[in-house]
N, CA, C and O atoms as a DFTB+ gen file, in Angstrom:
668 C
 N C O
     1  1     -14.740     -14.174      -6.047
     2  2     -15.377     -13.402      -4.922
     3  2     -15.609     -13.426      -3.792
     4  3     -16.025     -12.596      -2.984
     5  1     -15.167     -14.974      -3.726
     6  2     -14.887     -15.588      -2.077
     7  2     -13.443     -15.091      -1.754
     8  3     -13.178     -14.295      -0.853
     9  1     -12.674     -15.581      -2.483
    10  2     -11.280     -15.225      -2.086
    11  2     -11.369     -13.564      -1.588
    12  3     -10.748     -13.298      -0.559
    13  1     -12.057     -12.525      -2.221
    14  2     -11.795     -10.993      -2.239
    15  2     -12.718     -10.832      -0.257
    16  3     -12.345     -10.035       0.603
    17  1     -13.689     -11.681      -0.131
    18  2     -14.412     -11.953       0.787
    19  2     -13.443     -12.248       1.974
    20  3     -13.705     -11.582       2.975
    21  1     -12.201     -13.242       2.105
    22  2     -11.529     -13.707       2.789
    23  2     -10.493     -13.078       2.800
    24  3      -9.955     -13.064       3.907
    25  1     -10.048     -12.613       2.121
    26  2      -8.581     -11.115       1.991
    27  2      -9.297      -9.928       3.255
    28  3      -8.744      -9.563       4.292
    29  1     -10.765      -9.496       2.707
    30  2     -10.879      -8.481       3.697
    31  2     -11.455      -8.432       4.887
    32  3     -11.992      -7.444       5.389
    33  1     -11.282     -10.150       5.627
    34  2     -11.492     -10.457       7.022
    35  2      -9.776     -11.170       7.146
    36  3      -9.397     -11.401       8.295
    37  1      -9.163     -11.375       6.418
    38  2      -7.523     -11.535       6.832
    39  2      -6.951     -10.251       7.301
    40  3      -6.429     -10.194       8.415
    41  1      -7.011      -9.294       6.580
    42  2      -6.295      -8.022       6.472
    43  2      -6.482      -7.443       7.902
    44  3      -5.628      -6.898       8.600
    45  1      -7.344      -7.601       8.087
    46  2      -7.978      -6.447       9.832
    47  2      -7.172      -7.411      10.698
    48  3      -6.371      -6.906      11.484
    49  1      -7.298      -8.845      10.642
    50  2      -6.809      -9.959      11.742
    51  2      -5.526      -9.709      12.058
    52  3      -5.061      -9.396      13.154
    53  1      -4.826      -9.914      10.728
    54  2      -3.492      -9.752      10.734
    55  2      -3.098      -8.242      11.553
    56  3      -2.770      -8.131      12.734
    57  1      -3.203      -7.443      10.811
    58  2      -3.236      -5.784      11.680
    59  2      -3.436      -5.834      13.115
    60  3      -2.744      -5.127      13.848
    61  1      -4.555      -6.808      13.697
    62  2      -4.338      -6.546      14.988
    63  2      -3.434      -7.467      15.573
    64  3      -2.678      -7.113      16.478
    65  1      -3.455      -8.689      15.097
    66  2      -2.075      -9.554      15.490
    67  2      -0.709      -8.564      15.592
    68  3       0.108      -8.501      16.510
    69  1      -0.750      -7.865      14.404
    70  2       0.774      -7.056      14.674
    71  2       0.695      -6.096      15.804
    72  3       1.526      -6.042      16.710
    73  1      -0.174      -5.473      15.713
    74  2      -0.662      -4.279      16.813
    75  2      -0.307      -4.650      18.121
    76  3       0.246      -3.807      18.826
    77  1      -0.613      -6.160      18.710
    78  2      -0.311      -6.753      19.854
    79  2       0.992      -6.589      20.480
    80  3       1.273      -6.368      21.658
    81  1       1.517      -6.696      19.755
    82  2       3.184      -6.779      20.773
    83  2       3.588      -5.173      20.717
    84  3       4.688      -5.057      21.259
    85  1       3.170      -4.096      20.329
    86  2       3.163      -2.595      20.884
    87  2       2.414      -2.216      21.937
    88  3       2.563      -1.075      22.374
    89  1       1.312      -3.261      22.636
    90  2       0.954      -3.030      24.063
    91  2       2.088      -3.033      25.107
    92  3       2.938      -3.914      24.977
    93  1       2.232      -1.997      26.315
    94  2       2.822      -2.313      27.275
    95  2       2.327      -2.944      28.323
    96  3       1.248      -2.674      28.849
    97  1       3.126      -3.845      28.683
    98  2       2.467      -4.929      29.801
    99  2       3.633      -4.599      31.168
   100  3       4.858      -4.578      31.283
   101  1       2.656      -4.410      31.911
   102  2       3.784      -4.236      33.375
   103  2       4.789      -5.341      34.128
   104  3       5.587      -5.304      35.064
   105  1       4.380      -6.168      33.351
   106  2       5.420      -7.618      33.434
   107  2       6.626      -7.686      32.511
   108  3       7.642      -8.343      32.737
   109  1       6.402      -6.956      31.480
   110  2       7.884      -7.036      30.346
   111  2       8.760      -6.731      31.088
   112  3       8.577      -5.665      31.675
   113  1       9.753      -7.307      31.321
   114  2      11.106      -7.430      32.231
   115  2      11.840      -6.440      30.765
   116  3      12.298      -5.310      30.933
   117  1      11.822      -6.959      29.757
   118  2      12.250      -6.001      28.804
   119  2      12.033      -4.225      29.046
   120  3      13.078      -3.580      28.964
   121  1      11.330      -3.792      29.204
   122  2      10.548      -2.535      29.428
   123  2      11.320      -1.263      30.487
   124  3      11.325      -0.035      30.412
   125  1      11.989      -2.324      31.550
   126  2      12.382      -1.772      32.965
   127  2      13.744      -1.168      32.603
   128  3      14.593      -1.814      31.987
   129  1      13.925       0.140      33.025
   130  2      14.961       1.224      32.996
   131  2      15.925       0.719      33.656
   132  3      15.707       0.309      34.795
   133  1      17.281       0.632      33.057
   134  2      18.280       0.277      34.080
   135  2      18.879       1.903      34.536
   136  3      18.857       2.760      33.653
   137  1      19.302       2.205      35.656
   138  2      19.767       3.731      35.760
   139  2      21.367       3.356      36.376
   140  3      21.469       2.872      37.503
   141  1      22.549       3.617      35.553
   142  2      23.974       3.339      35.851
   143  2      24.324       4.095      37.071
   144  3      25.340       3.746      37.672
   145  1      23.486       5.276      37.608
   146  2      23.698       6.055      38.721
   147  2      22.781       6.188      39.824
   148  3      21.695       6.698      39.549
   149  1      23.026       5.779      41.206
   150  2      22.428       6.617      41.933
   151  2      22.774       7.691      42.884
   152  3      23.923       7.646      43.324
   153  1      21.912       8.768      43.340
   154  2      21.742       9.839      43.600
   155  2      22.428       9.933      45.201
   156  3      22.013       9.121      46.028
   157  1      23.115      10.590      45.470
   158  2      23.691      10.648      47.026
   159  2      23.050      11.756      47.615
   160  3      23.058      12.835      47.022
   161  1      22.337      11.588      49.020
   162  2      21.516      12.260      49.348
   163  2      21.888      13.237      50.926
   164  3      21.967      12.551      51.946
   165  1      22.025      14.223      51.021
   166  2      22.383      15.175      52.482
   167  2      20.609      15.558      52.628
   168  3      19.811      15.441      51.698
   169  1      20.306      15.977      53.872
   170  2      19.338      16.230      54.379
   171  2      19.903      18.249      54.048
   172  3      21.062      18.607      53.838
   173  1      18.751      19.114      54.103
   174  2      19.207      20.382      54.475
   175  2      20.225      20.746      55.633
   176  3      21.222      21.353      55.243
   177  1      20.161      20.525      56.755
   178  2      20.335      20.601      57.611
   179  2      21.803      20.383      58.020
   180  3      22.468      20.962      58.880
   181  1      22.176      19.245      57.043
   182  2      23.573      18.309      57.131
   183  2      24.423      19.108      55.977
   184  3      25.607      19.421      56.100
   185  1      23.413      19.441      54.571
   186  2      24.287      20.731      53.826
   187  2      24.870      21.850      54.485
   188  3      25.959      22.411      54.370
   189  1      23.949      22.018      55.148
   190  2      24.206      23.721      55.910
   191  2      25.459      23.617      56.609
   192  3      26.329      24.485      56.538
   193  1      25.577      22.327      57.432
   194  2      26.936      22.110      58.093
   195  2      27.809      21.405      57.673
   196  3      28.389      20.797      58.572
   197  1      28.100      21.249      56.866
   198  2      29.155      20.507      56.295
   199  2      30.600      21.086      55.814
   200  3      31.612      20.396      55.688
   201  1      30.474      22.899      55.497
   202  2      31.346      23.076      55.166
   203  2      32.620      23.162      56.059
   204  3      32.586      24.008      56.952
   205  1      33.697      22.426      55.940
   206  2      34.614      22.761      56.870
   207  2      36.215      22.215      56.416
   208  3      36.334      21.542      55.392
   209  1      37.090      22.466      57.030
   210  2      38.588      22.608      56.830
   211  2      38.911      21.168      57.078
   212  3      38.262      20.487      57.872
   213  1      40.120      20.631      56.255
   214  2      40.305      19.218      56.630
   215  2      41.785      19.211      56.468
   216  3      42.283      20.323      56.292
   217  1      42.769      17.969      56.495
   218  2      44.003      17.768      56.184
   219  2      43.535      17.052      54.878
   220  3      42.478      16.573      54.467
   221  1      45.172      17.243      54.284
   222  2      45.394      17.203      53.025
   223  2      44.543      15.830      52.106
   224  3      44.733      14.843      52.817
   225  1      43.974      15.531      51.249
   226  2      43.810      14.261      50.865
   227  2      43.760      13.870      49.104
   228  3      43.638      14.618      48.134
   229  1      43.911      12.402      49.197
   230  2      44.418      12.458      47.759
   231  2      43.015      12.936      46.517
   232  3      41.837      12.809      46.851
   233  1      43.324      13.343      45.456
   234  2      42.514      13.448      44.440
   235  2      41.352      12.485      43.857
   236  3      41.671      11.847      42.854
   237  1      40.550      12.373      44.168
   238  2      39.672      11.608      43.455
   239  2      39.085      12.194      41.906
   240  3      39.406      11.402      41.021
   241  1      38.498      13.096      41.512
   242  2      37.907      13.466      40.450
   243  2      38.207      14.926      40.083
   244  3      37.345      15.802      40.159
   245  1      39.475      15.149      39.679
   246  2      39.915      16.575      39.340
   247  2      39.007      17.925      38.705
   248  3      38.431      17.596      37.668
   249  1      38.842      18.894      38.975
   250  2      38.007      19.872      38.326
   251  2      38.686      21.023      37.878
   252  3      39.887      20.965      37.615
   253  1      37.966      22.170      37.754
   254  2      38.502      23.253      37.650
   255  2      39.602      23.740      38.608
   256  3      39.741      23.212      39.711
   257  1      40.489      24.885      38.127
   258  2      41.714      25.074      38.851
   259  2      41.544      26.683      39.013
   260  3      41.428      27.383      38.007
   261  1      41.534      27.224      40.285
   262  2      41.665      28.627      40.730
   263  2      43.116      29.463      41.770
   264  3      43.558      29.102      42.861
   265  1      43.486      30.499      41.005
   266  2      44.717      31.017      41.784
   267  2      44.194      31.897      42.175
   268  3      43.463      32.578      41.455
   269  1      44.433      32.188      43.598
   270  2      44.148      33.891      44.398
   271  2      45.488      33.846      44.850
   272  3      45.992      32.879      45.420
   273  1      46.036      34.878      44.592
   274  2      47.473      35.580      45.038
   275  2      48.624      33.831      45.554
   276  3      48.886      33.054      44.636
   277  1      48.947      33.624      46.476
   278  2      49.855      32.647      46.454
   279  2      49.248      31.115      46.518
   280  3      49.865      30.051      46.555
   281  1      47.924      31.348      46.517
   282  2      47.488      29.706      46.744
   283  2      46.607      29.539      45.409
   284  3      46.182      30.382      44.619
   285  1      46.460      27.781      45.461
   286  2      46.008      27.182      44.194
   287  2      44.956      26.667      44.906
   288  3      45.175      26.199      46.023
   289  1      43.959      26.676      44.491
   290  2      42.539      25.649      44.443
   291  2      42.114      24.976      43.464
   292  3      41.682      25.454      42.415
   293  1      42.219      23.694      43.769
   294  2      41.539      22.732      42.596
   295  2      40.381      21.909      42.947
   296  3      40.384      20.984      43.759
   297  1      39.703      22.198      42.476
   298  2      38.182      21.575      42.663
   299  2      38.426      20.051      42.622
   300  3      39.146      19.590      41.737
   301  1      37.890      19.305      43.485
   302  2      37.710      17.930      43.525
   303  2      36.118      17.873      43.415
   304  3      35.513      18.565      44.233
   305  1      35.476      17.237      42.633
   306  2      34.166      17.494      42.053
   307  2      33.213      16.870      43.270
   308  3      33.616      15.888      43.892
   309  1      32.034      17.434      43.554
   310  2      31.293      17.418      44.673
   311  2      31.870      16.958      45.773
   312  3      31.083      16.497      46.600
   313  1      33.293      16.931      46.117
   314  2      33.939      16.864      47.290
   315  2      34.502      18.220      47.891
   316  3      34.150      18.519      49.033
   317  1      35.077      18.785      47.418
   318  2      35.281      20.457      47.699
   319  2      36.897      20.549      47.335
   320  3      37.352      19.597      46.700
   321  1      37.646      21.453      47.634
   322  2      38.690      21.937      46.719
   323  2      40.138      21.735      47.675
   324  3      40.264      22.040      48.861
   325  1      40.900      21.286      47.008
   326  2      42.263      20.991      47.426
   327  2      43.142      22.074      47.367
   328  3      43.154      22.689      46.300
   329  1      44.019      22.523      48.429
   330  2      44.552      24.147      48.501
   331  2      45.858      23.736      48.382
   332  3      46.434      22.853      49.018
   333  1      46.369      24.611      47.319
   334  2      48.288      24.439      47.371
   335  2      48.385      25.631      47.908
   336  3      47.545      26.530      47.881
   337  1      49.983      25.622      48.658
   338  2      50.443      27.216      48.878
   339  2      51.429      27.196      47.716
   340  3      52.278      26.305      47.673
   341  1      51.361      28.121      46.786
   342  2      52.383      28.249      45.747
   343  2      53.022      29.182      45.772
   344  3      53.174      29.959      44.830
   345  1      53.756      29.309      47.416
   346  2      54.431      30.545      47.700
   347  2      55.912      30.033      46.896
   348  3      56.872      30.794      47.015
   349  1      56.075      28.895      46.175
   350  2      57.825      28.844      45.858
   351  2      57.136      27.817      44.517
   352  3      57.368      26.613      44.633
   353  1      56.317      28.264      43.285
   354  2      56.205      27.787      42.056
   355  2      56.825      26.588      41.317
   356  3      56.412      26.125      40.253
   357  1      58.124      26.050      42.204
   358  2      58.706      25.276      41.465
   359  2      58.156      23.867      42.495
   360  3      57.818      22.738      42.140
   361  1      58.207      24.270      43.405
   362  2      57.604      23.072      44.567
   363  2      55.972      23.440      45.339
   364  3      55.850      23.389      46.563
   365  1      55.093      23.714      44.646
   366  2      53.715      24.028      45.393
   367  2      53.062      22.537      46.486
   368  3      52.756      21.357      46.316
   369  1      53.122      23.515      47.585
   370  2      53.019      22.158      48.845
   371  2      51.339      22.369      49.010
   372  3      50.805      23.476      48.940
   373  1      50.630      21.131      49.235
   374  2      49.449      21.087      49.571
   375  2      49.106      21.046      50.911
   376  3      49.627      20.249      51.691
   377  1      48.080      22.027      51.294
   378  2      48.191      22.320      52.849
   379  2      47.028      22.246      53.724
   380  3      47.021      22.282      54.954
   381  1      45.755      22.107      52.682
   382  2      44.801      21.560      53.506
   383  2      43.457      21.047      52.294
   384  3      43.663      21.384      51.128
   385  1      42.661      20.571      52.478
   386  2      41.395      20.530      52.114
   387  2      39.727      20.965      52.518
   388  3      39.050      20.627      53.489
   389  1      39.405      21.816      51.392
   390  2      38.189      22.615      51.992
   391  2      37.062      21.646      52.042
   392  3      36.823      21.558      50.838
   393  1      36.227      20.875      52.619
   394  2      35.437      19.912      52.422
   395  2      34.072      20.561      52.391
   396  3      33.622      21.017      53.442
   397  1      33.386      20.638      51.285
   398  2      32.344      21.153      50.474
   399  2      31.557      20.049      49.738
   400  3      31.790      20.017      48.530
   401  1      30.787      19.250      50.138
   402  2      30.138      18.493      49.635
   403  2      29.097      18.821      48.457
   404  3      28.229      19.637      48.765
   405  1      29.063      18.377      47.337
   406  2      28.182      18.647      46.314
   407  2      29.044      19.744      45.651
   408  3      28.498      20.110      44.610
   409  1      30.190      20.389      45.889
   410  2      30.879      21.426      45.254
   411  2      31.206      21.139      43.788
   412  3      31.808      20.121      43.444
   413  1      30.732      22.194      42.838
   414  2      31.156      21.983      41.687
   415  2      32.138      22.918      41.076
   416  3      32.931      22.558      40.207
   417  1      32.061      24.253      41.598
   418  2      32.845      25.535      41.368
   419  2      32.978      26.295      41.995
   420  3      32.205      26.340      42.952
   421  1      34.009      27.346      41.867
   422  2      33.896      28.415      42.909
   423  2      34.687      29.387      42.046
   424  3      35.440      29.126      41.108
   425  1      34.236      30.974      42.746
   426  2      35.041      32.411      42.271
   427  2      35.600      33.284      43.558
   428  3      34.864      33.428      44.535
   429  1      36.856      33.833      43.533
   430  2      36.914      34.308      44.669
   431  2      37.055      35.987      44.394
   432  3      37.607      36.368      43.362
   433  1      36.627      36.767      45.185
   434  2      36.427      38.127      45.024
   435  2      37.490      38.578      46.414
   436  3      37.167      38.190      47.537
   437  1      38.748      39.413      46.216
   438  2      38.710      39.868      47.822
   439  2      39.148      38.529      48.565
   440  3      39.836      37.712      47.954
   441  1      38.852      38.356      49.555
   442  2      39.104      37.292      50.295
   443  2      38.065      36.493      50.300
   444  3      38.064      35.915      51.387
   445  1      37.129      36.137      49.619
   446  2      35.820      35.688      49.967
   447  2      36.002      34.671      48.986
   448  3      36.623      34.861      47.940
   449  1      35.288      33.228      49.419
   450  2      35.019      32.466      48.073
   451  2      33.684      31.902      47.961
   452  3      32.998      31.306      48.791
   453  1      33.432      32.272      46.556
   454  2      31.969      32.023      46.503
   455  2      31.658      30.971      45.724
   456  3      31.905      31.020      44.519
   457  1      31.079      29.882      46.291
   458  2      30.825      28.147      46.027
   459  2      29.611      27.518      45.752
   460  3      28.710      27.374      46.578
   461  1      29.581      27.081      44.402
   462  2      28.269      26.606      44.095
   463  2      28.477      24.993      44.830
   464  3      29.370      24.198      44.535
   465  1      27.405      24.790      45.837
   466  2      27.373      23.769      46.645
   467  2      26.029      22.837      46.235
   468  3      24.900      23.177      46.588
   469  1      26.196      22.044      45.720
   470  2      24.554      21.525      45.177
   471  2      23.798      22.431      44.554
   472  3      24.050      22.836      43.419
   473  1      22.611      22.894      45.398
   474  2      21.795      23.890      45.126
   475  2      21.559      25.042      45.560
   476  3      20.577      25.755      45.354
   477  1      22.884      25.316      46.447
   478  2      22.990      26.532      47.094
   479  2      23.912      27.393      46.468
   480  3      24.492      26.941      45.481
   481  1      24.145      28.440      46.804
   482  2      25.365      29.441      46.517
   483  2      25.984      30.077      48.258
   484  3      25.359      30.455      49.249
   485  1      27.426      29.947      47.974
   486  2      27.476      29.925      49.634
   487  2      28.504      30.872      49.525
   488  3      29.358      30.369      48.796
   489  1      28.897      32.141      49.932
   490  2      30.092      32.795      50.313
   491  2      30.833      32.449      51.696
   492  3      30.266      32.533      52.785
   493  1      32.278      32.017      51.508
   494  2      32.949      31.537      53.065
   495  2      34.295      32.168      52.790
   496  3      34.741      32.138      51.643
   497  1      34.809      32.603      53.542
   498  2      36.392      32.966      53.916
   499  2      36.950      31.984      54.816
   500  3      36.207      31.586      55.714
   501  1      38.185      31.494      54.736
   502  2      39.083      30.519      55.332
   503  2      40.431      31.392      55.914
   504  3      41.283      32.074      55.344
   505  1      40.200      31.042      57.272
   506  2      41.584      31.864      58.071
   507  2      42.400      30.240      58.509
   508  3      41.903      29.555      59.403
   509  1      43.435      29.861      57.900
   510  2      44.297      29.153      58.613
   511  2      43.277      27.818      58.225
   512  3      43.142      27.434      57.063
   513  1      42.539      27.135      59.476
   514  2      42.004      26.144      60.191
   515  2      40.705      26.415      59.831
   516  3      40.179      25.590      59.084
   517  1      40.071      27.344      60.169
   518  2      38.832      28.011      60.251
   519  2      38.013      28.339      59.145
   520  3      38.493      29.046      58.259
   521  1      36.636      27.857      59.050
   522  2      36.074      28.506      57.902
   523  2      34.767      29.405      58.349
   524  3      33.959      29.025      59.197
   525  1      34.706      30.399      57.789
   526  2      33.206      31.447      58.110
   527  2      32.306      31.246      57.229
   528  3      32.681      31.465      56.077
   529  1      31.146      30.873      57.371
   530  2      29.868      30.783      56.354
   531  2      29.454      32.438      56.644
   532  3      29.224      32.973      57.728
   533  1      29.449      32.940      55.489
   534  2      28.902      34.617      56.027
   535  2      27.655      34.502      54.940
   536  3      27.347      35.688      55.056
   537  1      26.883      34.098      54.163
   538  2      26.086      34.066      53.465
   539  2      25.710      32.404      52.308
   540  3      26.514      31.706      51.688
   541  1      24.258      32.289      52.428
   542  2      23.771      31.114      52.124
   543  2      22.761      31.113      50.990
   544  3      21.854      30.290      51.116
   545  1      22.751      31.655      50.224
   546  2      21.702      31.224      49.289
   547  2      20.923      30.215      48.563
   548  3      21.182      29.775      47.443
   549  1      19.576      29.777      49.605
   550  2      19.432      28.037      49.282
   551  2      18.649      28.213      47.779
   552  3      18.006      29.219      47.478
   553  1      18.797      27.265      47.076
   554  2      18.124      26.476      45.846
   555  2      18.306      27.498      44.774
   556  3      17.360      27.836      44.062
   557  1      19.611      28.039      44.637
   558  2      19.659      29.163      43.729
   559  2      19.797      28.284      42.391
   560  3      19.416      28.627      41.272
   561  1      20.521      26.890      42.797
   562  2      20.677      26.221      41.022
   563  2      19.568      24.705      41.397
   564  3      19.135      24.233      42.448
   565  1      19.425      24.303      39.855
   566  2      18.576      23.088      40.100
   567  2      19.213      21.788      40.877
   568  3      20.255      22.016      41.492
   569  1      18.878      20.921      40.901
   570  2      19.027      19.474      41.565
   571  2      20.279      19.135      40.400
   572  3      20.037      19.543      39.264
   573  1      21.318      18.568      40.568
   574  2      22.197      18.147      40.216
   575  2      21.541      16.504      39.350
   576  3      20.799      15.718      39.940
   577  1      21.991      16.315      38.016
   578  2      21.525      15.147      37.214
   579  2      22.633      14.245      37.314
   580  3      23.642      14.543      37.952
   581  1      22.498      13.210      36.742
   582  2      23.476      12.101      36.954
   583  2      24.688      12.256      35.652
   584  3      24.409      12.545      34.488
   585  1      25.567      12.082      35.993
   586  2      26.545      12.463      34.996
   587  2      26.525      11.798      33.542
   588  3      27.269      12.012      32.585
   589  1      25.597      11.049      33.655
   590  2      25.090      10.270      31.812
   591  2      24.223      11.297      31.736
   592  3      23.867      11.338      30.558
   593  1      23.624      12.252      32.421
   594  2      22.376      12.689      31.978
   595  2      20.986      11.693      31.987
   596  3      19.814      12.068      31.934
   597  1      21.366      10.685      32.048
   598  2      20.070       9.921      31.889
   599  2      19.045       9.794      32.944
   600  3      17.889       9.503      32.636
   601  1      19.416      10.005      34.235
   602  2      18.694      10.097      35.255
   603  2      18.122      11.362      36.187
   604  3      18.946      12.096      36.732
   605  1      17.014      11.545      36.318
   606  2      16.493      12.924      37.212
   607  2      15.577      12.295      38.242
   608  3      14.517      11.829      37.824
   609  1      15.858      12.219      39.572
   610  2      15.448      11.825      40.390
   611  2      14.714      13.208      41.777
   612  3      15.364      14.071      42.368
   613  1      13.700      13.003      41.848
   614  2      12.726      13.907      42.772
   615  2      13.185      13.617      43.964
   616  3      12.915      12.580      44.571
   617  1      13.957      14.581      44.394
   618  2      14.586      14.464      46.320
   619  2      12.920      14.765      46.551
   620  3      11.955      15.091      45.858
   621  1      13.212      14.447      47.965
   622  2      12.165      15.589      48.867
   623  2      12.480      16.774      48.912
   624  3      13.277      17.350      48.171
   625  1      11.616      17.392      50.155
   626  2      11.744      18.379      50.222
   627  2      13.111      19.116      51.338
   628  3      13.714      20.162      51.574
   629  1      13.030      18.068      51.630
   630  2      14.591      18.352      52.523
   631  2      15.757      17.663      52.065
   632  3      16.844      17.787      52.629
   633  1      15.557      16.889      50.992
   634  2      16.883      16.255      50.730
   635  2      17.366      16.657      49.409
   636  3      16.612      16.702      48.438
   637  1      18.562      16.941      49.355
   638  2      19.606      17.603      48.342
   639  2      20.520      16.628      47.646
   640  3      21.136      16.002      48.508
   641  1      20.861      16.242      46.400
   642  2      21.509      15.220      45.601
   643  2      22.641      16.099      45.854
   644  3      22.620      17.311      45.641
   645  1      23.757      15.363      46.374
   646  2      25.141      16.159      46.789
   647  2      26.354      15.631      45.497
   648  3      27.327      16.247      45.062
   649  1      25.775      14.136      45.103
   650  2      26.842      13.506      44.256
   651  2      26.056      12.165      43.850
   652  3      25.094      11.539      44.295
   653  1      26.769      12.068      43.000
   654  2      26.361      10.102      42.414
   655  2      27.429       9.310      42.704
   656  3      28.589       9.566      43.027
   657  1      26.605       7.931      42.464
   658  2      27.617       6.542      42.407
   659  2      26.684       5.957      41.682
   660  3      25.501       5.881      41.350
   661  1      28.549       5.307      41.529
   662  2      27.820       4.324      40.217
   663  2      27.448       2.772      40.666
   664  3      28.217       2.132      41.383
   665  1      26.110       2.189      40.143
   666  2      25.492       1.028      40.705
   667  2      26.657       0.076      39.951
   668  3      26.635      -1.148      40.086
């Protein structure tokens, strides 16, 4: 009988001690989350004034390919589009780079290029070295997620995520 009473005290005490390890403490370093990517932000004003033509450059992260008439557009993810003159299919010539920070995709109808620029949908035309922005529909798309999907950052009202860099 005495052993039974001791056992009744011992079980709750053991369970309580085992559950102690389940409680979160703020100074527990093992519970801190390490994000492998950090967002790159632009202000709304910077984003709206960022589309322009520039000299050809090397590809960093190739994406989708789009062909229109004698031109080939290759997405450089979150940077813009490389433009090739394909008049001679045996030797396409890189002619320029359409800078569009945060761009991931495009479509072309007639001579208008529709671009997914970060959170906005933008309609532009390109004539040699000039870019004309015809229409911008802000906040059409959600903020960009990190490449591995592990991080979602709440940006400020005037901040837009245009890219991610590895920590």
